[in-house]
N, CA, C and O of each residue as an XYZ file, in Angstrom:
632
protein
N     -54.834    -73.319    -20.680
C     -53.673    -74.182    -20.644
C     -53.855    -75.297    -21.660
O     -54.949    -75.837    -21.821
N     -52.773    -75.632    -22.339
C     -52.748    -76.706    -23.321
C     -51.661    -77.692    -22.915
O     -50.554    -77.289    -22.557
N     -51.973    -78.979    -22.968
C     -50.960    -80.015    -22.761
C     -50.662    -80.606    -24.126
O     -51.565    -81.036    -24.844
N     -49.386    -80.621    -24.472
C     -48.981    -81.102    -25.794
C     -47.637    -81.803    -25.701
O     -46.941    -81.731    -24.689
N     -47.295    -82.483    -26.785
C     -45.970    -83.089    -26.876
C     -44.922    -81.982    -26.912
O     -45.087    -80.975    -27.599
N     -43.863    -82.181    -26.176
C     -42.748    -81.239    -26.196
C     -41.982    -81.405    -27.499
O     -41.983    -82.475    -28.106
N     -41.338    -80.343    -27.910
C     -40.459    -80.372    -29.070
C     -39.041    -80.057    -28.595
O     -38.856    -79.529    -27.499
N     -38.058    -80.373    -29.404
C     -36.691    -79.996    -29.011
C     -36.552    -78.492    -28.760
O     -35.706    -78.077    -27.967
N     -37.368    -77.677    -29.421
C     -37.315    -76.230    -29.226
C     -37.789    -75.820    -27.825
O     -37.481    -74.721    -27.365
N     -38.526    -76.687    -27.156
C     -38.980    -76.421    -25.789
C     -37.904    -76.706    -24.746
O     -38.086    -76.387    -23.571
N     -36.801    -77.296    -25.154
C     -35.834    -77.861    -24.210
C     -35.292    -76.852    -23.201
O     -35.225    -77.160    -22.011
N     -34.914    -75.681    -23.634
C     -34.315    -74.722    -22.704
C     -35.325    -74.267    -21.655
O     -35.021    -74.266    -20.462
N     -36.527    -73.879    -22.089
C     -37.550    -73.425    -21.142
C     -38.003    -74.570    -20.239
O     -38.219    -74.369    -19.044
N     -38.149    -75.771    -20.804
C     -38.554    -76.929    -19.997
C     -37.480    -77.251    -18.964
O     -37.794    -77.567    -17.816
N     -36.238    -77.174    -19.360
C     -35.128    -77.444    -18.451
C     -35.110    -76.432    -17.303
O     -34.940    -76.810    -16.144
N     -35.282    -75.175    -17.617
C     -35.309    -74.148    -16.572
C     -36.448    -74.397    -15.592
O     -36.278    -74.237    -14.383
N     -37.610    -74.788    -16.112
C     -38.758    -75.057    -15.250
C     -38.514    -76.278    -14.376
O     -38.827    -76.256    -13.186
N     -37.958    -77.345    -14.950
C     -37.620    -78.545    -14.181
C     -36.686    -78.212    -13.025
O     -36.921    -78.614    -11.885
N     -35.649    -77.490    -13.326
C     -34.652    -77.151    -12.312
C     -35.269    -76.296    -11.206
O     -35.005    -76.531    -10.027
N     -36.088    -75.308    -11.571
C     -36.741    -74.459    -10.575
C     -37.678    -75.276     -9.697
O     -37.736    -75.068     -8.485
N     -38.410    -76.205    -10.302
C     -39.327    -77.048     -9.547
C     -38.572    -77.878     -8.507
O     -38.967    -77.940     -7.343
N     -37.503    -78.500     -8.932
C     -36.716    -79.328     -8.016
C     -36.118    -78.480     -6.898
O     -36.223    -78.831     -5.722
N     -35.500    -77.377     -7.263
C     -34.824    -76.539     -6.267
C     -35.815    -75.943     -5.273
O     -35.576    -75.967     -4.065
N     -36.932    -75.406     -5.778
C     -37.843    -74.666     -4.913
C     -38.927    -75.512     -4.256
O     -39.341    -75.221     -3.134
N     -39.394    -76.560     -4.944
C     -40.538    -77.308     -4.424
C     -40.179    -78.635     -3.766
O     -40.987    -79.182     -3.016
N     -39.011    -79.155     -4.023
C     -38.643    -80.484     -3.513
C     -37.672    -80.403     -2.334
O     -36.819    -81.275     -2.167
N     -37.803    -79.370     -1.531
C     -36.912    -79.169     -0.391
C     -37.003    -80.333      0.594
O     -36.002    -80.695      1.212
N     -38.190    -80.922      0.749
C     -38.333    -82.072      1.652
C     -37.456    -83.233      1.209
O     -37.092    -84.085      2.020
N     -37.119    -83.270     -0.067
C     -36.285    -84.349     -0.606
C     -34.794    -84.012     -0.553
O     -33.999    -84.808     -0.054
N     -34.414    -82.856     -1.056
C     -32.981    -82.521     -1.111
C     -32.471    -81.812      0.136
O     -31.263    -81.733      0.359
N     -33.393    -81.295      0.950
C     -33.052    -80.659      2.225
C     -31.988    -79.561      2.082
O     -31.233    -79.286      3.014
N     -31.946    -78.944      0.899
C     -30.978    -77.879      0.667
C     -29.545    -78.343      0.541
O     -28.630    -77.521      0.505
N     -29.333    -79.645      0.474
C     -27.979    -80.205      0.380
C     -27.450    -80.018     -1.051
O     -28.019    -80.566     -1.995
N     -26.372    -79.254     -1.216
C     -25.861    -78.997     -2.566
C     -25.386    -80.256     -3.284
O     -25.443    -80.309     -4.513
N     -24.921    -81.267     -2.560
C     -24.481    -82.504     -3.213
C     -25.676    -83.254     -3.801
O     -25.612    -83.741     -4.929
N     -26.769    -83.345     -3.031
C     -27.974    -84.009     -3.533
C     -28.525    -83.235     -4.729
O     -28.855    -83.827     -5.756
N     -28.622    -81.922     -4.597
C     -29.109    -81.109     -5.710
C     -28.226    -81.278     -6.941
O     -28.734    -81.389     -8.057
N     -26.938    -81.299     -6.752
C     -26.028    -81.471     -7.880
C     -26.268    -82.766     -8.622
O     -26.287    -82.785     -9.852
N     -26.453    -83.864     -7.876
C     -26.714    -85.161     -8.516
C     -28.072    -85.154     -9.221
O     -28.196    -85.655    -10.339
N     -29.090    -84.587     -8.568
C     -30.449    -84.576     -9.109
C     -30.539    -83.711    -10.371
O     -31.244    -84.055    -11.320
N     -29.829    -82.607    -10.370
C     -29.906    -81.669    -11.486
C     -28.926    -81.984    -12.619
O     -29.001    -81.380    -13.688
N     -28.014    -82.921    -12.390
C     -26.942    -83.180    -13.361
C     -27.449    -83.487    -14.766
O     -26.848    -83.050    -15.748
N     -28.549    -84.234    -14.874
C     -29.037    -84.575    -16.216
C     -30.117    -83.617    -16.708
O     -30.677    -83.822    -17.785
N     -30.415    -82.583    -15.941
C     -31.436    -81.604    -16.332
C     -30.743    -80.484    -17.109
O     -30.587    -79.367    -16.615
N     -30.333    -80.807    -18.328
C     -29.690    -79.859    -19.226
C     -30.557    -79.713    -20.472
O     -31.307    -80.631    -20.807
N     -30.472    -78.587    -21.160
C     -31.255    -78.448    -22.383
C     -30.992    -79.562    -23.403
O     -31.925    -80.035    -24.053
N     -29.744    -79.980    -23.546
C     -29.441    -81.052    -24.506
C     -30.136    -82.355    -24.124
O     -30.696    -83.034    -24.985
N     -30.103    -82.708    -22.839
C     -30.778    -83.936    -22.403
C     -32.280    -83.824    -22.555
O     -32.927    -84.756    -23.033
N     -32.843    -82.698    -22.156
C     -34.294    -82.525    -22.271
C     -34.711    -82.609    -23.738
O     -35.764    -83.170    -24.041
N     -33.923    -82.075    -24.638
C     -34.234    -82.175    -26.073
C     -34.280    -83.632    -26.515
O     -35.133    -84.001    -27.322
N     -33.382    -84.464    -26.004
C     -33.419    -85.880    -26.396
C     -34.640    -86.581    -25.819
O     -35.164    -87.512    -26.430
N     -35.106    -86.139    -24.632
C     -36.300    -86.753    -24.042
C     -37.533    -86.463    -24.891
O     -38.531    -87.178    -24.796
N     -37.476    -85.428    -25.716
C     -38.605    -85.039    -26.565
C     -38.541    -85.685    -27.942
O     -39.311    -85.316    -28.829
N     -37.639    -86.641    -28.138
C     -37.473    -87.208    -29.481
C     -38.503    -88.273    -29.844
O     -38.551    -88.709    -30.994
N     -39.329    -88.703    -28.886
C     -40.369    -89.680    -29.181
C     -39.875    -91.095    -29.389
O     -40.655    -91.966    -29.772
N     -38.612    -91.343    -29.149
C     -38.031    -92.666    -29.358
C     -38.257    -93.537    -28.131
O     -37.383    -93.642    -27.270
N     -39.434    -94.166    -28.050
C     -39.759    -95.023    -26.923
C     -40.153    -94.252    -25.683
O     -40.208    -94.809    -24.586
N     -40.428    -92.975    -25.855
C     -40.806    -92.134    -24.719
C     -41.604    -90.938    -25.229
O     -41.556    -90.570    -26.402
N     -42.335    -90.356    -24.291
C     -43.073    -89.122    -24.566
C     -42.666    -88.091    -23.535
O     -42.484    -88.412    -22.361
N     -42.526    -86.867    -23.972
C     -42.313    -85.749    -23.074
C     -43.428    -84.754    -23.369
O     -43.557    -84.262    -24.490
N     -44.227    -84.465    -22.352
C     -45.351    -83.552    -22.498
C     -45.075    -82.273    -21.730
O     -44.379    -82.276    -20.715
N     -45.629    -81.186    -22.228
C     -45.534    -79.914    -21.533
C     -46.930    -79.319    -21.404
O     -47.764    -79.457    -22.299
N     -47.169    -78.662    -20.284
C     -48.381    -77.868    -20.085
C     -47.973    -76.422    -20.325
O     -47.066    -75.900    -19.675
N     -48.659    -75.782    -21.271
C     -48.270    -74.448    -21.709
C     -49.454    -73.493    -21.563
O     -50.595    -73.835    -21.875
N     -49.152    -72.287    -21.082
C     -50.164    -71.243    -20.970
C     -49.511    -69.924    -21.353
O     -48.486    -69.539    -20.790
N     -50.108    -69.243    -22.306
C     -49.592    -67.955    -22.778
C     -48.110    -68.029    -23.111
O     -47.351    -67.110    -22.801
N     -47.702    -69.115    -23.738
C     -46.325    -69.295    -24.167
C     -45.354    -69.765    -23.105
O     -44.194    -70.038    -23.414
N     -45.800    -69.869    -21.851
C     -44.908    -70.303    -20.770
C     -45.142    -71.769    -20.440
O     -46.285    -72.220    -20.364
N     -44.061    -72.509    -20.244
C     -44.161    -73.907    -19.829
C     -44.398    -73.934    -18.331
O     -43.578    -73.460    -17.545
N     -45.554    -74.509    -17.945
C     -45.941    -74.563    -16.540
C     -45.646    -75.904    -15.894
O     -45.538    -75.998    -14.671
N     -45.514    -76.951    -16.716
C     -45.248    -78.288    -16.173
C     -44.641    -79.150    -17.261
O     -44.841    -78.914    -18.452
N     -43.896    -80.152    -16.828
C     -43.250    -81.105    -17.724
C     -43.515    -82.501    -17.184
O     -43.342    -82.760    -15.993
N     -43.937    -83.399    -18.070
C     -44.171    -84.784    -17.685
C     -43.548    -85.734    -18.681
O     -43.539    -85.469    -19.883
N     -43.024    -86.845    -18.183
C     -42.385    -87.823    -19.050
C     -42.975    -89.204    -18.884
O     -43.425    -89.580    -17.802
N     -42.969    -89.957    -19.975
C     -43.459    -91.335    -19.980
C     -42.498    -92.180    -20.788
O     -42.256    -91.898    -21.961
N     -41.939    -93.230    -20.163
C     -41.193    -94.245    -20.904
C     -42.240    -95.247    -21.376
O     -42.980    -95.804    -20.565
N     -42.305    -95.474    -22.672
C     -43.348    -96.320    -23.244
C     -43.170    -97.767    -22.829
O     -42.040    -98.256    -22.826
N     -44.234    -98.470    -22.480
C     -45.593    -97.947    -22.526
C     -46.090    -97.383    -21.203
O     -47.050    -96.613    -21.222
N     -45.499    -97.715    -20.048
C     -46.179    -97.365    -18.816
C     -45.337    -96.970    -17.627
O     -45.687    -97.321    -16.500
N     -44.242    -96.255    -17.823
C     -43.474    -95.768    -16.676
C     -43.420    -94.246    -16.720
O     -42.838    -93.663    -17.635
N     -44.023    -93.616    -15.740
C     -43.969    -92.162    -15.653
C     -42.605    -91.793    -15.089
O     -42.230    -92.213    -13.994
N     -41.877    -91.003    -15.858
C     -40.498    -90.675    -15.498
C     -40.340    -89.259    -14.967
O     -39.302    -88.922    -14.397
N     -41.363    -88.424    -15.148
C     -41.296    -87.044    -14.662
C     -42.698    -86.471    -14.556
O     -43.579    -86.785    -15.356
N     -42.887    -85.623    -13.554
C     -44.108    -84.825    -13.423
C     -43.750    -83.660    -12.504
O     -43.898    -83.742    -11.285
N     -43.283    -82.590    -13.106
C     -42.824    -81.424    -12.363
C     -43.640    -80.203    -12.770
O     -43.979    -80.035    -13.941
N     -43.947    -79.364    -11.804
C     -44.716    -78.151    -12.049
C     -43.880    -76.931    -11.680
O     -43.053    -76.984    -10.769
N     -44.099    -75.855    -12.380
C     -43.435    -74.601    -12.077
C     -43.848    -74.112    -10.699
O     -45.020    -74.219    -10.337
N     -42.915    -73.579     -9.925
C     -43.290    -73.043     -8.618
C     -44.405    -71.987     -8.708
O     -45.224    -71.882     -7.794
N     -44.443    -71.215     -9.787
C     -45.454    -70.182     -9.950
C     -46.829    -70.760    -10.298
O     -47.831    -70.051    -10.204
N     -46.892    -72.023    -10.694
C     -48.157    -72.637    -11.113
C     -48.651    -73.706    -10.143
O     -49.621    -74.408    -10.431
N     -48.001    -73.827     -9.021
C     -48.360    -74.856     -8.038
C     -49.785    -74.631     -7.510
O     -50.249    -73.498     -7.385
N     -50.453    -75.733     -7.209
C     -51.805    -75.747     -6.629
C     -52.876    -75.223     -7.587
O     -53.909    -74.718     -7.146
N     -52.635    -75.340     -8.884
C     -53.641    -74.952     -9.874
C     -54.235    -76.164    -10.584
O     -55.042    -76.007    -11.501
N     -53.846    -77.369    -10.172
C     -54.358    -78.578    -10.812
C     -53.602    -78.990    -12.058
O     -54.018    -79.907    -12.766
N     -52.500    -78.321    -12.330
C     -51.749    -78.596    -13.558
C     -51.054    -79.943    -13.495
O     -51.065    -80.679    -14.482
N     -50.449    -80.290    -12.365
C     -49.803    -81.606    -12.234
C     -50.822    -82.721    -12.379
O     -50.541    -83.743    -13.005
N     -52.001    -82.535    -11.807
C     -53.052    -83.562    -11.917
C     -53.500    -83.714    -13.364
O     -53.698    -84.835    -13.835
N     -53.662    -82.604    -14.073
C     -54.057    -82.670    -15.485
C     -52.970    -83.331    -16.322
O     -53.265    -84.125    -17.215
N     -51.721    -83.005    -16.033
C     -50.607    -83.609    -16.759
C     -50.521    -85.103    -16.466
O     -50.296    -85.900    -17.376
N     -50.697    -85.486    -15.212
C     -50.686    -86.897    -14.847
C     -51.791    -87.651    -15.582
O     -51.555    -88.745    -16.094
N     -52.984    -87.084    -15.639
C     -54.098    -87.728    -16.354
C     -53.750    -87.910    -17.827
O     -54.084    -88.937    -18.419
N     -53.092    -86.936    -18.416
C     -52.705    -87.055    -19.830
C     -51.617    -88.115    -20.008
O     -51.639    -88.861    -20.988
N     -50.674    -88.190    -19.083
C     -49.656    -89.249    -19.147
C     -50.307    -90.625    -19.033
O     -49.916    -91.556    -19.736
N     -51.292    -90.757    -18.156
C     -52.011    -92.026    -18.009
C     -52.781    -92.360    -19.287
O     -52.790    -93.515    -19.712
N     -53.425    -91.373    -19.902
C     -54.126    -91.615    -21.179
C     -53.151    -92.078    -22.253
O     -53.448    -92.991    -23.023
N     -51.996    -91.447    -22.295
C     -50.984    -91.833    -23.292
C     -50.543    -93.270    -23.042
O     -50.410    -94.052    -23.983
N     -50.316    -93.618    -21.783
C     -49.909    -94.987    -21.456
C     -50.973    -95.994    -21.888
O     -50.657    -97.035    -22.464
N     -52.232    -95.675    -21.606
C     -53.324    -96.569    -22.015
C     -53.374    -96.707    -23.535
O     -53.568    -97.810    -24.046
N     -53.201    -95.609    -24.259
C     -53.213    -95.643    -25.721
C     -52.078    -96.506    -26.262
O     -52.185    -97.069    -27.352
N     -51.005    -96.606    -25.509
C     -49.859    -97.437    -25.901
C     -50.005    -98.881    -25.432
O     -49.113    -99.700    -25.650
N     -51.139    -99.195    -24.784
C     -51.406   -100.569    -24.375
C     -51.082   -100.904    -22.935
O     -51.225   -102.057    -22.528
N     -50.653    -99.939    -22.160
C     -50.338   -100.219    -20.755
C     -51.623   -100.405    -19.963
O     -52.589    -99.662    -20.142
N     -51.627   -101.387    -19.100
C     -52.748   -101.599    -18.181
C     -52.414   -101.070    -16.788
O     -53.296   -100.807    -15.971
N     -51.126   -100.925    -16.546
C     -50.635   -100.393    -15.272
C     -49.573    -99.355    -15.589
O     -48.914    -99.409    -16.628
N     -49.422    -98.412    -14.675
C     -48.310    -97.468    -14.778
C     -47.510    -97.542    -13.489
O     -48.038    -97.836    -12.416
N     -46.238    -97.269    -13.624
C     -45.329    -97.274    -12.482
C     -44.607    -95.939    -12.461
O     -44.469    -95.266    -13.483
N     -44.152    -95.576    -11.280
C     -43.359    -94.362    -11.137
C     -42.565    -94.448     -9.849
O     -42.819    -95.302     -8.999
N     -41.618    -93.567     -9.723
C     -40.829    -93.426     -8.514
C     -41.110    -92.026     -7.979
O     -40.691    -91.034     -8.573
N     -41.819    -91.950     -6.858
C     -42.249    -90.667     -6.310
C     -41.229    -90.085     -5.351
O     -40.534    -90.803     -4.632
N     -41.163    -88.779     -5.363
C     -40.402    -88.066     -4.345
C     -41.212    -88.027     -3.049
O     -42.401    -88.345     -3.039
N     -40.563    -87.639     -1.973
C     -41.271    -87.392     -0.718
C     -42.299    -86.285     -0.920
O     -43.425    -86.374     -0.430
N     -41.906    -85.251     -1.638
C     -42.777    -84.109     -1.886
C     -44.067    -84.519     -2.568
O     -45.129    -84.009     -2.211
N     -44.014    -85.422     -3.537
C     -45.187    -85.787     -4.339
C     -45.916    -87.037     -3.848
O     -46.952    -87.396     -4.407
N     -45.410    -87.695     -2.836
C     -45.969    -88.981     -2.418
C     -47.463    -88.898     -2.117
O     -48.232    -89.712     -2.627
N     -47.885    -87.951     -1.314
C     -49.323    -87.822     -0.991
C     -50.145    -87.486     -2.236
O     -51.277    -87.950     -2.373
N     -49.591    -86.696     -3.128
C     -50.251    -86.360     -4.392
C     -50.611    -87.633     -5.155
O     -51.743    -87.780     -5.615
N     -49.655    -88.553     -5.292
C     -49.913    -89.793     -6.029
C     -50.858    -90.723     -5.274
O     -51.721    -91.356     -5.882
N     -50.704    -90.809     -3.967
C     -51.636    -91.633     -3.185
C     -53.067    -91.154     -3.387
O     -53.980    -91.971     -3.512
N     -53.273    -89.853     -3.421
C     -54.614    -89.285     -3.589
C     -55.182    -89.537     -4.987
O     -56.381    -89.356     -5.204
N     -54.352    -89.944     -5.924
C     -54.794    -90.200     -7.292
C     -54.778    -91.679     -7.651
O     -54.724    -92.053     -8.823
N     -54.828    -92.520     -6.602
C     -54.996    -93.948     -6.816
C     -53.739    -94.769     -6.927
O     -53.817    -95.969     -7.191
N     -52.594    -94.174     -6.736
C     -51.341    -94.927     -6.773
C     -51.116    -95.599     -5.426
O     -51.561    -95.109     -4.388
N     -50.424    -96.720     -5.462
C     -50.114    -97.464     -4.237
C     -48.616    -97.719     -4.181
O     -47.959    -97.885     -5.209
N     -48.095    -97.746     -2.975
C     -46.692    -98.105     -2.775
C     -46.513    -99.577     -3.127
O     -47.325   -100.419     -2.744
N     -45.443    -99.881     -3.860
C     -45.221   -101.266     -4.290
C     -43.833   -101.785     -3.931
O     -43.434   -102.859     -4.383
N     -43.123   -101.053     -3.148
C     -41.793   -101.501     -2.768
C     -41.294   -100.692     -1.597
O     -41.983    -99.812     -1.081
N     -40.116   -101.001     -1.201
C     -39.487   -100.331     -0.074
C     -38.915    -98.999     -0.555
O     -38.188    -98.961     -1.548
N     -39.235    -97.909      0.137
C     -38.648    -96.622     -0.255
C     -37.126    -96.668     -0.154
O     -36.561    -97.234      0.783
N     -36.492    -96.067     -1.129
C     -35.032    -95.988     -1.144
C     -34.647    -94.607     -1.645
O     -35.356    -94.023     -2.465
N     -33.559    -94.095     -1.172
C     -33.114    -92.782     -1.609
C     -32.608    -92.801     -3.038
O     -32.015    -93.782     -3.486
N     -32.845    -91.713     -3.746
C     -32.308    -91.525     -5.089
C     -31.576    -90.193     -5.082
O     -32.092    -89.210     -4.551
N     -30.420    -90.146     -5.644
C     -29.570    -88.956     -5.663
C     -29.101    -88.568     -4.259
O     -28.531    -87.493     -4.074
N     -29.338    -89.436     -3.268
C     -28.992    -89.127     -1.891
C     -30.162    -88.605     -1.072
O     -29.986    -88.227      0.086
N     -31.356    -88.581     -1.661
C     -32.534    -88.147     -0.913
C     -32.879    -89.200      0.129
O     -32.399    -90.332      0.069
N     -33.717    -88.815      1.083
C     -34.087    -89.734      2.157
C     -34.969    -90.874      1.653
O     -34.811    -92.013      2.091
N     -35.896    -90.582      0.737
C     -36.810    -91.630      0.284
C     -37.332    -91.329     -1.108
O     -37.652    -90.189     -1.444
N     -37.408    -92.382     -1.909
C     -38.093    -92.374     -3.199
C     -39.018    -93.572     -3.162
O     -38.591    -94.679     -2.834
N     -40.273    -93.363     -3.493
C     -41.303    -94.383     -3.319
C     -41.670    -95.040     -4.641
O     -42.211    -94.371     -5.522
N     -41.390    -96.342     -4.811
C     -41.886    -97.039     -5.986
C     -43.402    -97.183     -5.853
O     -43.898    -97.656     -4.831
N     -44.129    -96.774     -6.886
C     -45.576    -96.779     -6.848
C     -46.137    -97.298     -8.169
O     -45.462    -97.271     -9.198
N     -47.391    -97.775     -8.124
C     -48.049    -98.181     -9.360
C     -49.550    -97.964     -9.225
O     -50.093    -97.775     -8.137
N     -50.190    -98.002    -10.391
C     -51.634    -97.822    -10.486
C     -52.139    -98.654    -11.645
O     -51.524    -98.671    -12.711
N     -53.245    -99.339    -11.453
C     -53.889   -100.064    -12.538
C     -54.757    -99.084    -13.314
O     -55.583    -98.378    -12.736
N     -54.564    -99.047    -14.623
C     -55.324    -98.147    -15.474
C     -56.570    -98.808    -16.046
O     -57.619    -98.178    -16.184
N     -56.435   -100.090    -16.377
C     -57.553   -100.785    -17.011
C     -57.508   -102.241    -16.580
O     -56.444   -102.791    -16.293
N     -58.669   -102.847    -16.540
C     -58.727   -104.269    -16.206
C     -58.658   -105.089    -17.483
O     -59.004   -104.613    -18.564
N     -58.212   -106.313    -17.343
C     -58.103   -107.198    -18.512
C     -59.505   -107.539    -19.014
O     -60.438   -107.679    -18.222
N     -59.648   -107.672    -20.328
C     -60.964   -107.999    -20.906
C     -61.429   -109.387    -20.524
O     -62.513   -109.808    -20.930
């Protein structure tokens, strides 16, 4: 597996993987509600994903194996993780953890000392296990029951 910067040419495959991840793996969040899914998936289009890969104040990374995109991660520069989704077929292989570590390295390289993210219910324990802490009151996003504002300190001040 290789983690690399996404290109606009990755947009269609990355979009399909994002949508499959949300639909199949985030059931605890959307509860099969078509209205919630519709809102959550509305911006997951190939055109939008291509713009996320433009490097303009953001990074979009993909984990690729044998030509298939297994995970997609996003970072708003310098330190907000905006996405970390894994393909349903690649779940429990450590790919999300590897992608998260690479997003954190990228944030540190950009000067971030802390990273922030908004976790789904599905991923909340995953982030807690990797040193993230809740930093606010959970609130629903797209109509989900809870989205958890979280943060992690990457480096201490000199």
